[in-house]
N, C-alpha and C positions, 0 to 999 in steps of 0.2 A: 918184565911187563912195562916198567917205567921207560926203558929204552924204546920199546915199540911205540909208546905214546909220543915220545919225542920225535921219532921218525915220521909218524903220521902227521904231526904238526908241521914238520919241515916240508913234507910233500904237499900239504895244503897251501903252502906259500910258493913252492917251486917243485912242480911235478917232475921235472927233469932230474931232480935229485935221485930218482930211482936208479939211474945209471951207476950210482956209487954203491948200490946194494947188490950183493952177490945173488945170483939166480936162485940158489937154494934157500935164501932168506926172504925172498919176495913172496909174502903171503897174499892171499886174495885181497885183504884189507889194504895192504901196501900198494898193490897194483891198482885197485880202484881209486884210491886217494890220488895217486899220481896222474892217472888219465883224466880224472875229473877236473884237475887243475890245469893240465896241459895234455891235450890229445896226442901230441907228438911223443910223449913219454912211452907210448905203445912200442916204439922202435926198440926200446931197451928191455922189453918184457919178453922173455924167452917162451914161457909157458902161458899161452893166451887161452881164453875161453870166450864164449858168446857174450857174457855180461861185460867183461873188460873191453872187448872190441867195440861193442855197442856204445858204451859210455865214451870211449875215445872218439868215435866219429860224431857223437852228439856234441862233444866239446869242440872238436875241430874236424870237419868233414874230410879235409885232405889228409888226415892221419890214416885214411883208408889204405894208403900206400904201404903201411906197415902191418896190415892185417895178414896173419899167417893162415892162408887158406887151409892148409893141412891140419890146423887145430880145430876146424869147424866142419859141421856137416853142410851139405849143399844148401839146405833151407836156411840155416843160420847165416851162411855167407851171403845169400841173396837178400836177407832182411837187413843185414849190416850195410850192404851196397845201396839198397833203396833208401835207407835212412841217411846215408852220406849224400846221395844225389839230391834228396829233398832239401837238405841243408845247404848244399852248394852244387850247382849244375856243372861246375868244372870237373867234378869227379867223373861224370859220364863222358866228358870230352877226353879225359886222360886215361881212364881205366874202364875195362870191360869185364863183366863176370863170365864171359865166354872163354877167357884165357885158359 
């Protein structure tokens, strides 16, 4: 338990620290802490879900590029896309949900 708290505290300072944590040890709390600090941490999260992806694009809209479409249903993917576009119009220029 103490180790988990230390990891969460580290992630709150540097979300990219998640890349040093094995995929099987990436809990929901670890994933959320990392993307809330740095949306680009999504790149290092293998098992994504709606909540994690949404938090990532809220933190950094361009982290949309790391959203794994296959981890989401169509409606969730569209919501994440629209959230990213609202935050940064460049997302629409570079990415399309029709892909």
